[in-house]
PAZAGU-305537 format. One line per 10 residues: their letters; for each residue z, x, y of C-alpha. Coordinates in steps of 0.02 Angstrom, whole numbers, plus 50000, padded with zeros to 5 digits. Layout:
% residues N
a = Z/X/Y ~ ...
***
This chain:
% residues 94
matseqmeqp = 50468/50673/51103 ~ 50462/50763/50948 ~ 50321/50847/50864 ~ 50224/50786/50704 ~ 50300/50939/50615 ~ 50472/50877/50661 ~ 50435/50704/50605 ~ 50367/50743/50442 ~ 50506/50871/50383 ~ 50628/50754/50311
rliahepsag = 50554/50675/50158 ~ 50630/50650/49997 ~ 50558/50550/49861 ~ 50684/50507/49710 ~ 50542/50403/49608 ~ 50350/50421/49607 ~ 50291/50282/49488 ~ 50098/50332/49522 ~ 50100/50503/49552 ~ 49976/50539/49410
lhagltprqq = 49862/50402/49481 ~ 49837/50489/49646 ~ 49818/50671/49594 ~ 49744/50782/49738 ~ 49806/50681/49867 ~ 49923/50727/50011 ~ 50097/50659/50019 ~ 50058/50564/50166 ~ 49898/50480/50082 ~ 50005/50460/49929
hflerlqsla = 50131/50354/50036 ~ 50024/50255/50118 ~ 49922/50210/49952 ~ 50075/50159/49868 ~ 50140/50058/50010 ~ 49960/49967/50002 ~ 49984/49942/49815 ~ 50158/49875/49842 ~ 50098/49749/49974 ~ 49958/49693/49893
qrreelmqkn = 50052/49663/49738 ~ 50187/49559/49828 ~ 50053/49459/49921 ~ 49963/49410/49753 ~ 50140/49355/49680 ~ 50175/49251/49832 ~ 50011/49180/49822 ~ 50042/49137/49645 ~ 50223/49076/49651 ~ 50219/48979/49816
pqdkvgtmll = 50041/48957/49882 ~ 50102/48841/50030 ~ 50188/48996/50109 ~ 50064/49027/50239 ~ 50180/49120/50351 ~ 50240/49237/50211 ~ 50052/49257/50155 ~ 50001/49294/50339 ~ 50132/49432/50372 ~ 50089/49518/50203
srgifatltd = 49905/49521/50237 ~ 49940/49589/50416 ~ 50054/49727/50335 ~ 49898/49762/50212 ~ 49789/49772/50345 ~ 49891/49898/50449 ~ 49921/49991/50281 ~ 49737/50000/50248 ~ 49708/50077/50424 ~ 49838/50195/50392
ciaegagdqa = 49751/50242/50232 ~ 49570/50255/50312 ~ 49647/50366/50445 ~ 49721/50489/50320 ~ 49554/50497/50233 ~ 49600/50373/50074 ~ 49495/50246/50128 ~ 49405/50228/49955 ~ 49560/50253/49853 ~ 49640/50107/49964
hailveaqrt = 49488/49993/49943 ~ 49496/50013/49752 ~ 49677/49964/49750 ~ 49631/49814/49843 ~ 49494/49756/49738 ~ 49617/49791/49579 ~ 49742/49693/49652 ~ 49623/49532/49668 ~ 49560/49566/49491 ~ 49744/49574/49403
pksv = 49748/49417/49287 ~ 49871/49289/49366 ~ 49994/49213/49233 ~ 50071/49052/49273
***
């Protein structure tokens, strides 16, 4: 099995849309926070467009929970919670 140093080496990011939002964070923290933001946005969009899709909502919620625990493990729990609160506050246009 490879060591954690070897596993983290290949990391190219072509586009970092929220680089300014997470200044001072490690690349791993940024990665998990951006993933969390994306999943939360997708769940809100799904709930808005197709609220009857319980399976899709459940799968996205599980992904959000797993990513939230990753954020907490990496020391970015406060930022992760703020992302989830903001995702729920975002006005939903129909």
